[in-house]
N, C-alpha and C positions, 0 to 999 in steps of 0.2 A: 504493499498500502506506498502511495506516498502523498503528502499532507503538505496544504499549500493554506494559508492565510491569506486574507484578503484584507488589505485596511485602507483605511481613509484618516485624514484629520479632520475631516467635516462632516455631515450630515449633507444630501443632497446634490452628490457627485457622482452619483450612478455605481455605487459601489456594490449592491446587490442587483443588480442589474446585470453588471459585470458577471459575477459570480455565476448569476443562473445561466447565462449565456455560454460561459464556458463548461457546464455543466452540459448542456443541452449538446455542444458540441463534442462533446468527448463522449457521450451518451452516441451520437450518431456513426462514430467513429467504432463501437461496440466494447466502450471500457463502463464499467461499472463503478459508478459515484452516488459516494456519500454526501449533502451536502450540512453539513452544521448551523444552524442559525444563530449565534453566540451571542445576538443582539438581545438578549433574552426577554428586557422589559418593553422592549419597544421593536416586536418580531416584525417581519416584512415579507420574509421568504414565502410566508405562506399564502401572499399575496402572486407570486411568481408561478407556484407550484400548489393545487388544491391536493390536501391529504400527505400524506408520509411516502407515496409511492403511484401516484396517478399518471408515471410516464417511465417506458423502459428503460431500463438501465441508470434509475434515478430514484434513489432514496435522499428523506426530508426528514431532519431532524431540526423542528423549528415550535417555541412556545404558542406561536400564534397556532399551531394544528393541535395543542393541548388543552390551550384553555379557551373560553369562549368570552371570556370577557378582560378588564384592564388586571393587569398583576401587578406587582413590586418585588421583587424575588431578592430576600438577603443573602450575603455570601453565602452562607451554610446550604443554601439552595443551589446556588450557581454551582457549585462544586458537585452537587447530587444531580443538575441538570446535565452537567459534563459526563458523570458516572453512566449518568442513562445513557447518554448517546455513545457511551466507548461499548456498553453492552449489545447495540443494536450493530455497531462497528461489528464486534468481532463473529456476530450471527449473517452479516452480508459478506464481510470479508471484499470491501472492495477494491478498484485499481486505487481510485483517486478520493481524497478526502478534503473537499474543499468548506475552507474554515469564513465565513461570512460574520466578521466581529464588528463590535460597536463603533460608532466615530470618535475618534480621538484615544487617549488610554484609559483604561479605567481596570478595575481590580478584574473583571474579567479577562482582560488579556495576559494577566497574573495568575489565575487560577490556569488558565490554559495552557499556559507555558510551562507550568510546574507539573501538569500531566503527560504534556505530550512533545515529542521531538517534531518539527516541523521542520521539511526541505527547500521548502522557497517561502516567500513574503513578497506578495505583490500590493504595490501601493498605486491606488487608483486617486488620481489625480484631477485636475482640471489645468489648463495654460493660463498660470496666474504665476505672480512672481512669491504670493503667501503658500500656493500648495508646495514651492519649491523650499521656502523654508522650513513648513511643517516635515517633509520629507527627510531634512539633515537634523529636523532636531528629534524625531521619533526613530531614527536608525539608529541613535546611541542605546535608547531603550531595548530593542530586539536583540543589539548584538551581547549588550551586557548578559542577558537571558538566551539567547539563543549561541551565541557562540559566533563561528563564522557559519553563515549561512546565507544561500544565493538571493540577492535581490532584487525586484526588475520596477518597472513603474508602468504602469497602463496610462496614457493621457487618454480622459474622456471628456466629451462634447465639444472636440476641437473643431475650430474657423476655419482652419489653414492646413497646411503642409508643411507648416516648418518646423525644424528639429529641432527643438530648444534642449541647450545643456542643463545636465542631471549630477546629481553625484554619483549615482548608480544607471545604469543600464536603463534606456528608453525601450520598451519591448515593442510597445504596441501604441498606435491612434487612432480613438475611435472618433468616427466623424459627429459632430450634431446633426440631429434628426430633427424634419420638420413633426412628426407627430410620434409621440413617446410610447410606441408598439414595441417590447421586447424582442420579441421573435422577428418585425421587420427589422429591428436594428439587426440582428445575427446574420440575416439573409443579405443586406445592403454591406455590411463589415466584413462579413466571412474570413476572408483575407488577412485583415487583423486578430481575428480571432483566434485562427489558426498559427498566425505566430506568437501569442499568451501558451498553446495547447503545446507546441514543437518547445518552446522555453522551459517550461516545467517538467517534462521526461525526464528533466535530469537529478529530480526531487529523487531525496533519501528515502530509505522507508518509516515510517511513521513508528512510534513507539509510545505504549501508553501504560503509564506507570499507578502500577496500586499505591493506594493511602494507606497508610498505618496509623493505629490509634495511639493518642498523646492524651492521655486524662489525669495525669500526676499520681497513679497508683502504681506500685510496683506488682506487676503480672509473671514476675519470672521467679516463687519461689511455691511452695506448700507446706502447710502445716500438719505435720507427722504428730503432735500432740500438744495438749493444752492443760495446766493442770494448776490447780493455788496455792500461792507459797505463803509462807510467812515468817517473818524475821523479827529481831525481837523491838524493833522500832517500824514494819510495817508490814502491811500484807500487799500483794502482787500476785499476778497470773504469768506463769512462764509459758512461752512459748516455743517448741521445737521446730527451727524451718528447715527444710531443704530445699536446696536452689536446685534448677535446670541444671548447672553444672557440675553438682556434686556434695558442691558445699555444703556445709552445715553451720548454723548458729542459732544461740539462745538469746529469744526477746524477751524481758521481763518489764510489765509496763503494770500499774496502779489496776486497772482495770481492765477486760476484754472489749475489744473496740473495731469497727470495721478498718480493714486493712488494706483488702484488693477484693475484686470480683469473684476471684480465682480462690480464695479463701474464707469467703463469706460463709459457705454453708458449712463449713468447720466452727465457725467462732458463734455463729448461729445456733448450733446445735448443744454449743459449749453453755449459750446465755440458759437456754432453755432447763437444760439437767441441771443448773446449777438458781434454779429461780429461787429456793431456799435462803441462798445468802445474799438476797437483796438484790438480786440484777435485776427484777421487772421487766419479764419477756410480755412485752403488752401486743397488744391486736397489732399494732406498726408493725413490730416486729417479726408477727409473724406472716404479714400482708408481703413485707419486703423481702423477697427471699432473690438468691442470687441471679434467676432468671430475670427478674421485675430490673434489677439495680443493674444489672449486664446490659438488657438492652436501652437502660436509658443511658448507660455511660455510654458505650459503646457508639451511640446516635451521636455523638458531637464530633467523634474523630479528630481531625488535628483543629477543629472550629472554635471558636471561642463561643459562639452563637448556634442553637438547633432549633427544628419548629417541633411543638409537640400539642397534642392535644387534651385538654384537661375533660378526663374521663370520670370523676369525681370530686365535684366541689366543694372544698373546705367552706369551714364557717370562718370570714376572715373579714378584717374593716374595709379590705376594695374584695367586693363580692363579684364572682367570676361566673359564667352559663356552663354548665355541663356541656360538653361538645365542643365548644370555642377553639378555636386556632391560634397560638402565637410564640413570640421567639423567646428563649431561656437560656440563661447561661447556666452552666454546672457548678456548684455549690460544694467544695471538699472540706473534711474536716471540721464540720459544722458541730457546736453544743449539742447533749443530749440523743438520746433514742442512738448510743451506741457510734455515734457522727457517721451512720451510714449517709452517703452522698443525698443530695436531693438539688432541685433547681428554680431558680428565679426567673419568675413566668413575669414579663414586661408589659406593663399596661400605661397609660396615660396619668391612672392618679396614683403609680405608687406599682413597687413590685410585689409580688405573693411567690412565700415559698414553698413549694410543693413536693409532695416524698414521691416514689418511684411508684406506688401503689395509685396516685390520684392523677399520672397523665399517663400517656401512651406516644412514642416516637412518630412522627410525621412524614415520611418522606415525599418526594416528588408526586409520584404515581395517586399516594391518596390526596394529597392536598389538591391534586388536579381534577379527582373525582369530584370531591366534596365542592371544590369553588364553580363547575359545570352544573352540580344538583341543587345549586341556588345560594351556597354560603357569600354570606357580606363582607365586605372588607372595611375596616373602621379605621378612623384617621391615626391610629398608633399603631396601625401595619397587623393587629388583630384581625380575624376572621370569625363570624359570629355564623353559626346554623340557623336556617329559615327558622323562624317562630311556629309555625305547624309542629315542627319536627321537634325542637324542644316540648312542646308540648304533647307529642307522642311518648317522648321519654317520659315524662313527668308521670304522666296516667300509666305508664308501663312499670315504672321503677322509684318514683318519688323520691324518698330522703336516702334511700340506698344509693345514690351516685351524687347524693349533695342536691337534689330539687325539692326545696321548702314549698311551703307556700307564699305566695308573694313574688314567685321569681321574675313574673311580667313586668313587674314594677321595675324590676333590676335590669332588665330585657330592656324597657324601653329608654331606661335614663342611657345605657350605653348607644343605643342608637342614636340618641339627642348629639 
């Protein structure tokens, strides 16, 4: 597979149209093409191709095909969007990957280049002095992250045949069109688009890297044994640890606590077995098993924030609606409840601390389904379920999921 980034310093220069026509010409030559619309929050590739596979040899990954209304995806969802593209890419195994990026340098470019090695960067410009300056400015950004990568310029909307000087190779000049019909543009400027295709044939193969979880916990050891100890001056719990490399250590701490997802099952059983010592194995600890905590912690991966759905709304000063979706950050080493990790759920009225048994992770596909089923975006970036959906949940489960009498007033206040 060969990967090409198509970039422009500003919008409206024909970057998406150029990408679409390169894809069409490659498809005509029998090449399988996977187009990633990386302009995630303002997609337009879905206007060039209807659906994910509407044309032979062309597949399109675009948020415009996924969501039927405006969205704004935070950094964690950008990563998941690219991860979803990676899964599709592996199943399709295309000859070319064309990545239509947002105008100017954004966090999307940074995330994209952290998980993909590209073989060519195509700058789409207009024949203006400002465009030339933008190429110079952004070339340094790409070189810092891509190393020595082939680059070229496509001059779009050209009003003459003069070959202007650029710091990198001028590959093609697409003439100005009277009618902005993209397929008509391809037929009228086929020779220029063929120059682009010939140029990008030198691309290196694409390499997609896996993301690793970084969550602040050491997941490299097991607890082989735990037992209470007492000296003349204090009581403590002794932990016998065995690391993956064979190393064995002793850890002595005043009371058992959450050390890692991997060891929580052992610690949790110890707490339950020693309830007579005043360790208070309560319902919260009973509900927060290693599976629930593991799903919550793992969902953050390398990100500071991630999306979660509230599955059981707690009674707090800031009242939430069961079923709503919002941005959260991971909280570690928290006091109480044996320091099990929890999350800080962001709202416009303040943050709410939620436990693993009160939330569920929300990935790109689930968020897509919920938005398309009528979830409403609030000004603080949260998504509320339709009121009739909450009513059905209240009638079926009520207080079991944190929906109490008067929930309608809370819902209406958030909608204001």
